[in-house]
N, C-alpha and C positions, 0 to 999 in steps of 0.2 A: 951039973951045976946050971941053973937057970940063967937064961940070957936076958938081958935088956933089950928091948926093941924100939927103935927109933920111929916115932910117927911123923911123917913128913906131911906138911901142909898140902892139903888137896889129896892126900893118898886114901883117905877114908871118907868118902863123900856119901851124904845120904842119898837114897834114890830119889829121883825127881818126883814131885807130887804133880797130880793133874790139875791144872788151873783151868776153871770153866771159861769158855770163850766169852769174851765181853760182847755183848749185843746192844746195838744202838738202833733206835728208831729214827727212820728218814721220811721226809715228806717230800713226794714229787708233785709239783703244781703246774699242770700243762694248760694252756689257753689255746683253742681252736674255734673254729666257725661251728656253730651249732649244727649243721648239716654234717659236718665230719666228727661229731662227737662219739657216735656208735662205734665207727672204725676205730678211733683212737682209743677208746676203752677196750675194745677188743684186742687190739694190740698190745696194749699194756698188760692186760690178763695172760695173753699168750707168752709174752716175754718173761714174765715173772714165772710162769709155769715152766717154761723151757730152761730157766736159770736155776730153778730150785729154790727160789727165794719165795717166802710165804707172804702173801699180800694180807695185811691185817684189815685194812678197809679201802673202799673206793667210792668216792662221792662226785657228784656232778651238780653244779649250780650255774643258772643263767647269769652273766654279768651284764649283758646289755641283750638288746633284740637281735644281735648279730653273733656275739661269742659266749662261749661257754668255758667254766674253769673246772677242770678235773683234777681232784686231789686223791693221791694215792699213799697210804701209809704202809711201810715195810720195815720189819726188823731185819738186821743183818749183823753179822759178826765180821771181824776185821778181814779173815780171808774171803768172805762173800762179798765184800764190797767191791772187788774187781768186776763182778757180774753186774752190780748195780751201776757202776760207771759206764759199762758197756751198754745198758739198757738206755741210760741218760744219753749217751752219744748216738743211738741209733735213733732215738726219739727226736733228737735235735736236727737231725738230717731229713726228717719228714717234712714234705711241703704242707702238710695240713697243719702241723703245729706253729703257732703263731709265736708263742713264748713258752719257755720251759725254765722252771726253777727248782732246785733241790736243796734241802737243808736237813740238818740233824735236828730232830725234835728234842728239846731240853727235858731231862729228867725231873720230874716233880716231886 
């Protein structure tokens, strides 16, 4: 004689599906003396390479006759964001860096 089976809640779960990692674009803006710009840009590139983050763009523009603004765009997933925070903290401790700002770039 066939038996009736009871299905308990949660006993027959569907297998988890892979959710693509959400990536956000961040902009780092560094202001430094123009004499220090080459070393700061090299340090940015090196730190992104070491952390495995892909640098999308790196630009530099003169804000005055003394200061330069360096802007870096990088895409990062939530787990990779910790590496980005470490980079920001290292740069903030650099004596050559006069100002540092980082922000999420809004999705258009």
